[in-house]
N, CA, C and O atoms as CSV, one atom per row, in Angstrom:
chain,resi,resn,atom,element,x,y,z
A,1,MET,N,N,81.001,12.616,-44.054
A,1,MET,CA,C,79.795,12.516,-45.173
A,1,MET,C,C,80.099,11.003,-46.091
A,1,MET,O,O,81.140,10.365,-46.248
A,2,SER,N,N,78.923,10.813,-46.514
A,2,SER,CA,C,78.941,9.672,-47.301
A,2,SER,C,C,78.553,9.921,-48.663
A,2,SER,O,O,77.741,10.832,-48.824
A,3,SER,N,N,79.005,9.236,-49.785
A,3,SER,CA,C,78.748,9.551,-51.090
A,3,SER,C,C,77.680,8.670,-51.608
A,3,SER,O,O,77.500,8.546,-52.819
A,4,THR,N,N,76.894,7.992,-50.635
A,4,THR,CA,C,75.753,7.209,-51.201
A,4,THR,C,C,74.585,8.052,-51.324
A,4,THR,O,O,74.147,8.767,-50.423
A,5,PRO,N,N,74.114,7.932,-52.459
A,5,PRO,CA,C,72.840,8.617,-52.679
A,5,PRO,C,C,71.667,8.564,-51.660
A,5,PRO,O,O,71.478,7.448,-51.177
A,6,ALA,N,N,71.018,9.351,-51.331
A,6,ALA,CA,C,69.947,9.322,-50.402
A,6,ALA,C,C,68.892,8.426,-51.171
A,6,ALA,O,O,68.776,8.421,-52.397
A,7,PRO,N,N,68.170,7.699,-50.327
A,7,PRO,CA,C,67.044,6.758,-50.895
A,7,PRO,C,C,65.798,7.613,-51.341
A,7,PRO,O,O,65.288,8.530,-50.698
A,8,GLU,N,N,65.440,7.163,-52.481
A,8,GLU,CA,C,64.166,7.856,-52.842
A,8,GLU,C,C,62.853,7.496,-51.916
A,8,GLU,O,O,62.623,6.384,-51.440
A,9,PRO,N,N,62.104,8.584,-51.773
A,9,PRO,CA,C,61.016,8.145,-50.839
A,9,PRO,C,C,60.097,7.338,-51.541
A,9,PRO,O,O,59.762,7.544,-52.708
A,10,GLN,N,N,59.624,6.271,-50.714
A,10,GLN,CA,C,58.621,5.308,-51.128
A,10,GLN,C,C,57.079,5.906,-51.167
A,10,GLN,O,O,56.557,6.496,-50.221
A,11,PRO,N,N,56.407,5.625,-52.526
A,11,PRO,CA,C,55.137,6.138,-52.667
A,11,PRO,C,C,54.273,5.783,-51.413
A,11,PRO,O,O,54.496,4.764,-50.758
A,12,VAL,N,N,53.392,6.566,-51.143
A,12,VAL,CA,C,52.560,6.354,-50.024
A,12,VAL,C,C,51.236,5.403,-50.531
A,12,VAL,O,O,50.451,5.929,-51.320
A,13,ARG,N,N,51.019,4.186,-50.138
A,13,ARG,CA,C,49.977,3.500,-50.345
A,13,ARG,C,C,48.815,3.613,-49.365
A,13,ARG,O,O,48.960,3.732,-48.149
A,14,PRO,N,N,47.599,3.564,-50.034
A,14,PRO,CA,C,46.600,3.841,-48.790
A,14,PRO,C,C,46.160,2.567,-48.141
A,14,PRO,O,O,46.378,1.528,-48.765
A,15,ALA,N,N,45.633,2.508,-47.097
A,15,ALA,CA,C,45.409,1.243,-46.353
A,15,ALA,C,C,44.599,0.434,-46.928
A,15,ALA,O,O,43.713,0.914,-47.635
A,16,PRO,N,N,44.698,-0.850,-46.781
A,16,PRO,CA,C,43.706,-2.065,-47.550
A,16,PRO,C,C,42.186,-1.374,-47.159
A,16,PRO,O,O,41.374,-1.381,-48.084
A,17,GLU,N,N,41.780,-0.829,-45.969
A,17,GLU,CA,C,40.490,-0.594,-45.671
A,17,GLU,C,C,40.119,0.484,-46.835
A,17,GLU,O,O,39.072,0.367,-47.471
A,18,ALA,N,N,40.881,1.356,-47.030
A,18,ALA,CA,C,40.519,2.249,-47.865
A,18,ALA,C,C,39.982,1.950,-49.215
A,18,ALA,O,O,39.223,2.696,-49.833
A,19,ASP,N,N,40.444,0.772,-49.640
A,19,ASP,CA,C,40.101,0.289,-51.067
A,19,ASP,C,C,38.846,-0.471,-51.070
A,19,ASP,O,O,38.338,-0.821,-52.135
A,20,GLU,N,N,38.220,-0.796,-49.711
A,20,GLU,CA,C,37.113,-1.563,-49.680
A,20,GLU,C,C,36.165,-0.383,-49.796
A,20,GLU,O,O,36.336,0.650,-49.150
A,21,PRO,N,N,34.933,-0.613,-50.830
A,21,PRO,CA,C,33.624,0.295,-50.641
A,21,PRO,C,C,33.049,0.223,-49.255
A,21,PRO,O,O,33.174,-0.781,-48.554
A,22,ARG,N,N,32.425,1.290,-48.881
A,22,ARG,CA,C,31.787,1.447,-47.533
A,22,ARG,C,C,30.336,1.037,-47.916
A,22,ARG,O,O,29.858,1.427,-48.982
A,23,PRO,N,N,29.565,0.179,-46.976
A,23,PRO,CA,C,28.123,-0.151,-47.323
A,23,PRO,C,C,27.654,0.774,-47.161
A,23,PRO,O,O,28.017,1.628,-46.352
A,24,LYS,N,N,26.433,0.843,-48.131
A,24,LYS,CA,C,25.481,1.985,-48.037
A,24,LYS,C,C,24.547,1.814,-46.760
A,24,LYS,O,O,24.150,0.723,-46.351
A,25,PRO,N,N,24.235,3.131,-46.152
A,25,PRO,CA,C,23.276,3.041,-45.248
A,25,PRO,C,C,22.055,2.549,-45.590
A,25,PRO,O,O,21.575,2.854,-46.682
A,26,ARG,N,N,21.354,1.690,-44.677
A,26,ARG,CA,C,20.205,1.329,-44.796
A,26,ARG,C,C,19.009,2.609,-44.710
A,26,ARG,O,O,18.969,3.557,-43.926
A,27,LEU,N,N,18.153,2.275,-45.725
A,27,LEU,CA,C,17.012,3.060,-45.629
A,27,LEU,C,C,15.796,2.577,-44.515
A,27,LEU,O,O,15.341,1.439,-44.628
A,28,VAL,N,N,15.329,3.414,-43.523
A,28,VAL,CA,C,14.654,2.943,-42.464
A,28,VAL,C,C,13.257,3.546,-42.606
A,28,VAL,O,O,13.218,4.773,-42.510
A,29,PHE,N,N,12.157,2.935,-42.807
A,29,PHE,CA,C,10.911,3.495,-43.237
A,29,PHE,C,C,9.883,3.301,-41.893
A,29,PHE,O,O,8.673,3.095,-41.981
A,30,ASP,N,N,10.538,3.399,-40.823
A,30,ASP,CA,C,9.764,3.259,-39.509
A,30,ASP,C,C,9.250,4.747,-39.143
A,30,ASP,O,O,9.907,5.720,-39.512
A,31,ASP,N,N,8.116,4.885,-38.445
A,31,ASP,CA,C,7.696,5.890,-38.109
A,31,ASP,C,C,8.644,6.492,-36.876
A,31,ASP,O,O,8.848,5.848,-35.847
A,32,PRO,N,N,9.267,7.993,-37.159
A,32,PRO,CA,C,10.208,8.318,-36.174
A,32,PRO,C,C,9.525,8.713,-35.025
A,32,PRO,O,O,10.238,8.712,-34.021
A,33,LEU,N,N,8.078,9.134,-34.815
A,33,LEU,CA,C,7.441,9.347,-33.749
A,33,LEU,C,C,7.316,8.389,-32.734
A,33,LEU,O,O,7.081,8.796,-31.597
A,34,ASP,N,N,7.454,6.960,-32.984
A,34,ASP,CA,C,7.391,5.740,-32.450
A,34,ASP,C,C,8.658,5.587,-31.261
A,34,ASP,O,O,8.627,4.963,-30.200
A,35,GLN,N,N,9.709,6.355,-31.831
A,35,GLN,CA,C,10.960,6.217,-31.065
A,35,GLN,C,C,11.021,7.062,-29.874
A,35,GLN,O,O,10.590,8.182,-30.148
A,36,GLN,N,N,11.385,6.956,-28.680
A,36,GLN,CA,C,11.823,7.963,-27.844
A,36,GLN,C,C,13.141,8.704,-28.006
A,36,GLN,O,O,14.223,8.160,-28.229
A,37,SER,N,N,12.901,10.165,-27.851
A,37,SER,CA,C,13.895,10.841,-28.216
A,37,SER,C,C,14.579,11.191,-26.811
A,37,SER,O,O,14.098,10.779,-25.755
A,38,SER,N,N,15.864,12.070,-26.878
A,38,SER,CA,C,16.266,12.276,-25.597
A,38,SER,C,C,15.434,13.288,-24.784
A,38,SER,O,O,15.363,13.284,-23.555
A,39,ASP,N,N,14.821,14.144,-25.596
A,39,ASP,CA,C,14.113,15.175,-25.036
A,39,ASP,C,C,12.858,14.666,-24.147
A,39,ASP,O,O,12.287,15.264,-23.236
A,40,ASP,N,N,12.610,13.427,-24.667
A,40,ASP,CA,C,11.365,12.772,-23.738
A,40,ASP,C,C,11.857,12.108,-22.428
A,40,ASP,O,O,11.043,11.435,-21.796
A,41,THR,N,N,13.059,12.237,-21.994
A,41,THR,CA,C,13.465,11.821,-20.784
A,41,THR,C,C,13.988,12.983,-19.916
A,41,THR,O,O,14.284,14.091,-20.365
A,42,ASP,N,N,14.067,12.609,-18.630
A,42,ASP,CA,C,14.613,13.678,-17.653
A,42,ASP,C,C,15.930,14.062,-17.988
A,42,ASP,O,O,16.269,15.245,-18.021
A,43,ARG,N,N,16.751,13.043,-18.259
A,43,ARG,CA,C,18.109,13.389,-18.764
A,43,ARG,C,C,18.217,14.039,-19.843
A,43,ARG,O,O,19.227,14.738,-19.923
A,44,GLY,N,N,17.487,14.047,-20.738
A,44,GLY,CA,C,17.553,15.055,-21.978
A,44,GLY,C,C,17.298,16.490,-21.657
A,44,GLY,O,O,17.505,17.403,-22.456
A,45,TRP,N,N,16.779,16.660,-20.291
A,45,TRP,CA,C,16.472,18.055,-20.130
A,45,TRP,C,C,17.399,18.374,-19.043
A,45,TRP,O,O,17.142,19.415,-18.439
A,46,GLY,N,N,18.535,17.629,-18.619
A,46,GLY,CA,C,19.388,17.987,-17.725
A,46,GLY,C,C,19.295,17.587,-16.563
A,46,GLY,O,O,20.074,18.009,-15.709
A,47,GLU,N,N,18.145,16.519,-16.220
A,47,GLU,CA,C,18.022,16.252,-14.790
A,47,GLU,C,C,18.925,14.992,-14.519
A,47,GLU,O,O,19.322,14.182,-15.357
A,48,ARG,N,N,19.126,15.005,-13.373
A,48,ARG,CA,C,20.107,13.932,-12.765
A,48,ARG,C,C,19.448,12.832,-12.637
A,48,ARG,O,O,18.249,12.911,-12.370
A,49,PRO,N,N,20.137,11.412,-12.813
A,49,PRO,CA,C,19.429,10.446,-12.445
A,49,PRO,C,C,19.236,10.360,-10.856
A,49,PRO,O,O,20.015,10.752,-9.987
A,50,PRO,N,N,17.755,9.627,-10.687
A,50,PRO,CA,C,17.514,9.815,-9.154
A,50,PRO,C,C,18.604,8.977,-8.522
A,50,PRO,O,O,19.099,7.921,-8.915
A,51,ALA,N,N,18.856,9.699,-7.455
A,51,ALA,CA,C,19.738,9.222,-6.149
A,51,ALA,C,C,19.274,9.340,-5.064
A,51,ALA,O,O,18.790,10.432,-4.767
A,52,GLY,N,N,19.265,8.232,-4.086
A,52,GLY,CA,C,18.644,8.392,-2.862
A,52,GLY,C,C,19.739,9.327,-1.843
A,52,GLY,O,O,20.851,9.697,-2.220
A,53,GLY,N,N,19.294,9.537,-0.818
A,53,GLY,CA,C,20.016,10.093,0.149
A,53,GLY,C,C,19.988,11.634,0.274
A,53,GLY,O,O,19.722,12.362,-0.683
A,54,SER,N,N,20.272,12.074,1.486
A,54,SER,CA,C,19.995,13.584,2.105
A,54,SER,C,C,20.895,14.299,1.214
A,54,SER,O,O,20.527,15.354,0.699
A,55,ALA,N,N,22.202,13.742,0.962
A,55,ALA,CA,C,23.265,14.537,0.181
A,55,ALA,C,C,22.610,14.903,-1.231
A,55,ALA,O,O,22.541,16.016,-1.753
A,56,ALA,N,N,22.198,13.807,-1.661
A,56,ALA,CA,C,21.552,14.106,-3.142
A,56,ALA,C,C,20.527,15.121,-3.169
A,56,ALA,O,O,20.468,15.956,-4.072
A,57,ASP,N,N,19.638,15.068,-2.109
A,57,ASP,CA,C,18.614,15.926,-1.897
A,57,ASP,C,C,19.006,17.341,-1.857
A,57,ASP,O,O,18.387,18.248,-2.415
A,58,LEU,N,N,20.122,17.475,-1.130
A,58,LEU,CA,C,20.716,18.788,-0.736
A,58,LEU,C,C,21.422,19.342,-1.851
A,58,LEU,O,O,21.430,20.570,-1.942
A,59,ALA,N,N,22.037,18.635,-2.747
A,59,ALA,CA,C,22.757,19.025,-4.030
A,59,ALA,C,C,21.649,19.474,-4.954
A,59,ALA,O,O,21.798,20.566,-5.502
A,60,ARG,N,N,20.594,18.796,-5.189
A,60,ARG,CA,C,19.671,19.151,-6.070
A,60,ARG,C,C,18.823,20.334,-5.479
A,60,ARG,O,O,18.256,21.049,-6.305
A,61,PHE,N,N,18.692,20.583,-4.333
A,61,PHE,CA,C,18.105,21.794,-3.867
A,61,PHE,C,C,18.837,22.845,-4.082
A,61,PHE,O,O,18.258,23.832,-4.535
A,62,LEU,N,N,20.423,22.925,-3.796
A,62,LEU,CA,C,21.208,23.960,-4.222
A,62,LEU,C,C,21.310,24.318,-5.721
A,62,LEU,O,O,21.570,25.451,-6.125
A,63,ASP,N,N,21.069,23.199,-6.542
A,63,ASP,CA,C,21.318,23.632,-8.039
A,63,ASP,C,C,19.964,24.074,-8.375
A,63,ASP,O,O,19.961,24.826,-9.349
A,64,GLU,N,N,18.786,23.832,-7.856
A,64,GLU,CA,C,17.604,24.473,-8.192
A,64,GLU,C,C,16.999,25.542,-7.638
A,64,GLU,O,O,15.890,25.983,-7.942
A,65,LYS,N,N,17.825,25.997,-6.730
A,65,LYS,CA,C,17.512,27.204,-5.991
A,65,LYS,C,C,17.353,28.578,-6.748
A,65,LYS,O,O,18.310,28.986,-7.406
A,66,PRO,N,N,16.144,29.335,-6.681
A,66,PRO,CA,C,16.118,30.604,-7.387
A,66,PRO,C,C,17.319,31.542,-6.977
A,66,PRO,O,O,17.934,31.448,-5.914
A,67,PRO,N,N,17.566,32.475,-7.993
A,67,PRO,CA,C,18.573,33.437,-7.538
A,67,PRO,C,C,18.302,34.263,-6.699
A,67,PRO,O,O,19.260,34.680,-6.048
A,68,HIS,N,N,17.113,34.744,-6.422
A,68,HIS,CA,C,16.822,35.500,-5.266
A,68,HIS,C,C,16.711,34.785,-3.931
A,68,HIS,O,O,16.346,35.398,-2.929
A,69,HIS,N,N,17.022,33.499,-3.906
A,69,HIS,CA,C,17.232,32.795,-2.522
A,69,HIS,C,C,18.632,32.574,-2.153
A,69,HIS,O,O,18.926,31.969,-1.123
A,70,ILE,N,N,19.564,33.078,-3.017
A,70,ILE,CA,C,20.978,33.077,-2.597
A,70,ILE,C,C,21.429,33.866,-1.476
A,70,ILE,O,O,22.614,33.847,-1.145
């Protein structure tokens, strides 16, 4: 055992980035209906990107097969 006292913990300093103020978000006054949303695309509805080939056609057929055709 040592008789040296334990060093006191150093105060925690915040990172230099935390001291800098965040820039305020810009206000955008564009018409939101002019922008395409993800629902306006096939990908937004869960569609696969078009891929050629018979393997891709078979995979799509099997994915979209109605339950009564199993």
